C-alpha positions in Angstrom: 140.5 84.3 167.8 142.9 84.1 164.9 140.8 81.3 163.2 137.6 83.3 163.5 139.2 86.4 162.0 140.5 84.4 159.0 137.0 83.2 158.2 135.6 86.7 158.2 138.4 87.9 155.8 137.6 85.1 153.4 133.9 85.9 153.4 134.7 89.6 152.7 136.9 88.6 149.8 134.1 86.4 148.3 131.6 89.2 148.7 133.9 91.6 146.8 134.3 89.1 144.0 130.6 88.6 143.6 130.0 92.3 143.7 132.6 92.9 141.0 131.1 90.1 138.9 127.6 91.6 139.1 128.8 95.0 138.1 130.8 93.6 135.2 127.8 91.6 133.9 125.5 94.6 134.2 128.0 96.8 132.3 128.4 94.2 129.6 124.6 93.9 129.3 124.3 97.6 128.9 127.0 97.7 126.2 125.3 94.8 124.4 121.9 96.7 124.5 123.5 99.9 123.1 125.0 97.9 120.2 121.7 96.2 119.4 119.8 99.5 119.4 122.3 101.5 117.3 121.1 100.3 113.9 117.5 101.3 114.8 118.4 104.9 115.8 117.9 106.7 112.5 119.5 110.2 112.0 117.1 112.9 110.7 118.5 112.6 107.1 117.8 108.9 107.0 114.2 109.4 108.3 113.7 112.0 105.6 115.0 109.7 102.9 112.7 106.9 104.1 109.7 109.2 103.9 110.6 110.2 100.4 111.1 106.6 99.3 107.5 105.9 100.5 106.0 108.5 98.2 103.7 106.9 95.7 105.1 108.3 92.5 107.9 110.1 90.6 106.1 113.2 89.2 103.7 114.7 91.7 101.1 117.3 90.7 99.1 119.1 93.4 96.2 121.6 93.2 95.1 123.6 96.3 92.3 126.2 96.7 91.0 128.0 99.8 89.3 125.6 102.3 86.5 128.1 103.0 85.3 128.1 99.4 82.8 125.4 98.6 84.0 124.8 95.0 84.7 121.7 92.9 88.0 122.3 91.1 89.2 119.4 88.9 92.9 118.7 88.2 93.6 117.2 84.8 97.0 115.9 83.8 98.5 114.3 80.7 101.8 112.4 80.5 103.8 111.8 77.3 101.9 109.6 74.9 99.1 109.0 77.3 95.4 109.9 77.7 94.4 112.8 80.0 93.7 111.7 83.6 91.1 113.4 85.7 88.0 112.6 87.7 86.2 110.7 84.9 89.4 108.8 83.9 91.3 108.1 87.1 94.3 106.2 85.6 96.4 106.2 82.5 99.7 104.5 81.6 101.6 107.4 83.2 99.4 109.1 85.8 96.9 108.2 88.5 94.5 110.7 90.1 94.7 109.9 93.8 92.3 112.5 95.3 89.2 113.9 93.6 87.9 116.7 95.8 84.3 117.9 95.2 84.3 120.7 97.8 82.5 120.4 101.1 80.5 117.3 100.1 81.7 114.0 101.7 84.9 115.6 102.8 85.8 115.0 106.5 89.3 116.4 106.0 88.0 120.0 105.2 90.8 120.4 102.7 90.3 121.6 99.1 93.0 119.6 97.5 93.6 117.3 94.5 96.7 115.4 93.5 98.1 113.1 90.8 101.2 110.9 90.7 103.1 109.3 87.9 104.5 105.8 87.7 108.1 106.5 86.8 109.4 109.5 84.8 108.7 109.3 81.1 110.6 111.7 78.8 108.4 114.1 76.8 105.8 116.7 77.4 103.5 117.0 80.4 100.3 119.1 80.6 98.6 120.3 83.8 95.1 121.8 83.5 92.4 123.0 86.0 88.7 122.9 85.4 86.1 124.9 87.3 83.5 122.1 87.5 81.1 123.8 90.1 81.2 126.7 92.5 78.5 126.3 95.2 79.9 129.3 97.1 79.5 131.5 94.0 82.7 133.4 95.1 84.8 134.7 92.2 87.6 134.4 91.3 88.7 131.1 92.9 92.5 131.2 93.5 94.3 127.9 93.0 98.0 127.0 93.7 99.5 124.3 91.5 102.7 122.6 92.4 104.8 120.2 90.4 107.5 118.1 92.1 109.7 115.2 91.0 111.3 112.3 92.9 114.2 110.8 91.1 115.7 107.4 92.3 119.4 107.8 93.1 120.8 104.5 94.1 118.8 103.4 97.2 117.8 107.0 98.1 115.2 109.2 96.5 115.3 113.0 96.7 112.2 115.1 96.0 112.3 118.6 94.6 109.8 121.2 93.5 110.3 122.2 89.9 107.2 124.4 89.1 104.7 126.4 91.1 102.0 128.8 90.0 99.1 130.8 91.5 96.2 131.1 89.1 92.5 132.1 89.2 89.4 130.5 87.8 86.9 133.1 86.9 83.8 131.3 85.6 81.9 128.0 85.6 83.2 125.5 83.1 86.5 127.2 82.5 89.4 125.0 81.6 92.8 126.6 82.2 96.2 125.2 81.1 98.6 126.0 84.0 101.7 124.2 82.8 103.1 122.5 79.7 106.6 121.3 80.2 109.1 118.7 79.1 111.3 116.3 81.1 114.3 114.5 79.7 115.3 110.8 80.3 116.9 111.8 83.5 113.8 113.5 84.9 115.4 117.0 84.4 113.2 119.9 83.3 114.1 120.8 79.7 115.3 124.4 79.4 112.8 126.6 77.6 110.1 124.0 77.5 107.7 125.6 80.2 104.7 127.4 78.8 100.9 127.7 79.4 99.7 127.6 75.8 96.1 126.3 76.0 95.5 122.6 75.4 92.2 121.0 76.0 92.3 117.7 78.0 88.7 117.2 79.0 87.3 116.8 75.5 90.0 114.2 74.7 89.7 112.2 77.9 88.5 108.6 78.1 85.2 108.2 79.8 82.0 110.2 80.0 82.0 113.8 81.2 78.6 115.4 81.9 78.8 119.0 83.1 75.6 119.2 85.3 77.2 120.3 88.6 77.3 116.9 90.1 79.6 113.8 90.0 
């Protein structure tokens, strides 16, 4: 009887050791998994920074008008020492026009929106114009919101900020309206006292042909 009892005790001890080993290995595996995953869990601030870093340019200019008005409003921009950029001249040394919106035609997004982005921030004067190319809806005036933002590299992070916004109205076919003229310094800061809306024609000095016939 005593010999049989000793065998069972040894078996129980072996089972306890195996159980503890399995638990220990499972715990170590869980800890290792957490350590591996930690670098991939981004806090909200890091996610925001990565989204900003993915933005295509440094000076961003956007024009937005009501989605229910079938109108073709053109955004025209000019960077320091560069040619005007708009639908007939999509790229310059400073700016690129990314979206040319012609109203309801060929527009699956249903958004009335145009935007332009710069490559870098060049010190000097910037001009932002709107042109009422065509208004099929024949609804007047056409309200347009224009927004100017900058993204300045700061080490490895980039922070975007809105520097100018204006709500304007286009009241007739063919109207060209200067919304902003402003200056940025070498650090991408808005120069104090530089913002105005003194008229400056961009279309007539743009590279490329421009035929105002209501179609593009």
